[in-house]
Every structure is written in C-alpha cells, then in structure tokens.
N, C-alpha and C positions, 0 to 999 in steps of 0.2 A: 366481351370487344367488340367496338363498332365495325361495320364490314363497311370499307372505304365503299364512297359514293364512283361510280363507274364515270369514267372519262369520255364526255359528250363527243359522238362519232363526227365528224366532217360528212358536211354536206354531198353525195356523190354529185357529179356534173350532171347526169339525167337526171337528177331530182330538182339539183336546182335548175335546168330549162323548162321542166315543169311548173315549177312553181314563179318561176319569172312571165310565162306563157298565164298561165291561168291569172295572173295578178294582172298583167297588161289586159286580157278581155274582159276583169271586171271593172277593170278604170275605164275604160275604153267604154262600155256601157252606162256606167254612171254618169259620163258626162256626155251619152249621145255623140260618139264621136264614130264613125264608122271608119272602121280601119282594113284595109283588104289583105286578107289572110297573109299573103308573101311580105308585106307591109309589117304584119302584126309577129310572123316569124324572123324579118328581119332585126327588130327591137327585143326579141327575145336574148337574140343572139348575141346582141349588143351588150343588154346587160350582164349576162351569162360572162361573154369577156371579158368587159371590164370591174367584173366581181372580185377579179385578179388583179393586184395591184401593177403586179410586172407586166402588164396588157396593155393598160391604162397611161402608166410610168416612165419615161425613160432614165436611164441611170446615169448619171453623170461623178464628175470627180467628186461633185459635193453631197452626192448620194441620190435620190429617187426625185426627179424631178418633172413638172407636167411642161411638155413643149408650149409656148403660147402659139394661139394662133396665127400673129403675125410670120412668124417663122415657119409655120404649114403653108400659108399662102406663098412664101419666100421659096420655099421648096416647088410649090405648082409653078410658078411664073418662073424660077430657073430649071425647070426638069428638061433631060437631055431628051425623053421621049414623051409622048401622047400616054403610055401606056403609066409610067413613071407621075407623070401629074395626076393620070386621075386617082392613084394610089395615096399622095399625099392629100387632093382634095376630098377623098373620101376618110381619110382618118381625121382630116380639117371639120367635116360636116358630123361625123359619128361624137368626138371629142364635143365642140359645139354643143351639140344635143344633149349629152350626157350631162354633161356638167351644169347646162341651164336647168335641166327636168332632174337631176338627183341632187346639184347644190344652189338650188333657187334662193335658198337663205341669205347669200354671200352676197346678191345683189342688192339687197334691201337693208344690209348695215349700213352704218354713216359714213364712215370711211371703207366705202364696197372696194375690194381688189378687183373687182367683176362688173362690166358694165353689161346688163342685156340686151338691150341693144346691138351693140355689137357683137356678141354672140349670134345673137338671132339672126343676124344682116349676114354674118359670115355664111355663118353653118346653112342657111337656106341658099346664099349663091354658091354656096360648094354643092351640096346639092344638087340645082337646078343645073346646072353647066355637066354634071354628072349625068342627068335625066334629057340633057339636048346633046348628048355628043357622044354616043354608045353607039357601037359596031353592029353591024348584020346578026352577029350570032344569037343565038336563043336564050344563052345566060345573060349576055349584058344586056340583050331588049329585055328579059323579065327584070332586072336590074334596075333599068330606066322608069319603068312604072312604079316601082317600090321608092326609087329616088326622087320622083315626079309631085307622088303623095306626101313625101318628107320637106319639100323644099315647099309646095304649097300649103300645107297648114302646119310648118314648124311649131309656133307656138300652141298649136292644141296637140302636137305630140310633146311638146315639154310637159303640157299640164296633164295630159299622163303617165308622163314617167314620172311627175311630181306626187301626184297620189301615190304608187307603184313606193315610193320612197317614204312616203308620212307615213301608210301603213305597215312597211316593213319596220321601221326605226322608231315609229313613234312622233307627234309633232307636240311642240312645244311655243309654235310661234302663235303668239296672241296678240301681237301688235299691230293693229288694228291700221294706225298709220303707215306703216312700213310695207304691208297690206296693200293698201290704196294705192301707194307709192308705186307699189311692182304693177299692180292691177294698170294703172294710169302710163305706164311705159308700155306695157305689153298689149293692152286690150286681152287678156286672159278671161275669156267665158269661167273658169273653175272659180278663179281668184274672184270676180263681180258676183257670181255663186254663193259663195261663202259672205263676202262683204254682205249681199242683200239678207242671208240667212242671220246676220249680226242685225239688220236693222237698218243698214245703209244704204243708201242710194247712193253708187259709186257715180263722179262726177268728173270730168277732164279739169284739170287744173288750167287757169289762164296766167301766161306770164306777162309779165309787164316789158315791152322793148325797150 
C-alpha cells in the first residue's frame, strides 16, 4: 500500500516575510539599486500583505475586484480629512507599485489593459504627496523618507519587484519587441540590461507627428 504523500504546509507569515526580504535584497543588489533599509522593509511588508488576495482586492457584488487608480484618486480628492486623503493615496501608491512590478507583462500585451506610464505617474505622484505632507511625528517623518525614495525612484523599484516576481514564478517572456516597447515607455535599466544581453542596443522610437 502506497503511503500518501503529505500535504504541503502553508508558508508561515514569518517565513514569507523573510523570503520576500531576502529576495528584495538580492534583486536590489543585482540591479545596483541602493534601497534604504526602511524602504526595503516597507516593500517587504507590501509584498507579504498583497500576497493575500483579500488585502489587494476589494469584495464587490460581482466578486473580488481591484479598485481602479482613478477611484482611489477620487477618494483622496474628496476626503473629508487629511488622514483619509493620505490613507487613500498610500493605497494608490502601493497598488500602482505592486501591479507595475508583479504584473508588468500586462503592460506589453497588444491589447493591454493597463498603461505603464499612467501607473508610474499616478503611483509616483501619490508617494510624492505623502513625502511632502508628513506631520512632525516620528513615525510619519520616517515614512516620509520612505515615500520620498519610492516616488523619486519608482521605475527602479518596479524593476526590483519585477525581478522578485520572475524569480518566484519563473519568466517565459521572450518577446523582444514587447520588452523593447516596455523599455521605451519606462526607461527601465533592468530591461535595458536584458536587451543588451540579447545583443540588442535599445533605441527610442521616433514617432511621426
């Protein structure tokens, strides 16, 4: 009689936290991105949190759905208090960064559902507001430095998250034209290195007016 194989154990939160922290450190090192320790832990907690679908998606009558960035921006603009505005903008920045990094392939599809320029602009602006409008409390001051780095280096942070995602799930993206298109839209140093490794010198495409 065959012995039934044991069921895989779920990964404990602490193990997942450690996994993401080490993966981010490795990816940042590979790409020569100097990430402050506080920012590294912020990204670690972001990945750990959003690895649970209930933290990323909202429940609606039609099931789970990802709130559009425009809706999050509207919540921030119409917020009754500054704390509510900051909460909405933090959510906006976090979602934009996570989707840009972990689901960057969606941006390069012929009928893409997402626009990478839009996500980068919205996410970077949200973090920028948070960095410039912090209170004098120690916690907000510390977070302001994190948000400043995320805003200033949004594309590089997207690259770091993308490498973590590729190493975790495996990458089957071999479409050079799509890779080049995504590079031309973002200026990603990571994608530039990948193109050069394939013997391709990235060049900006000129558009006729």
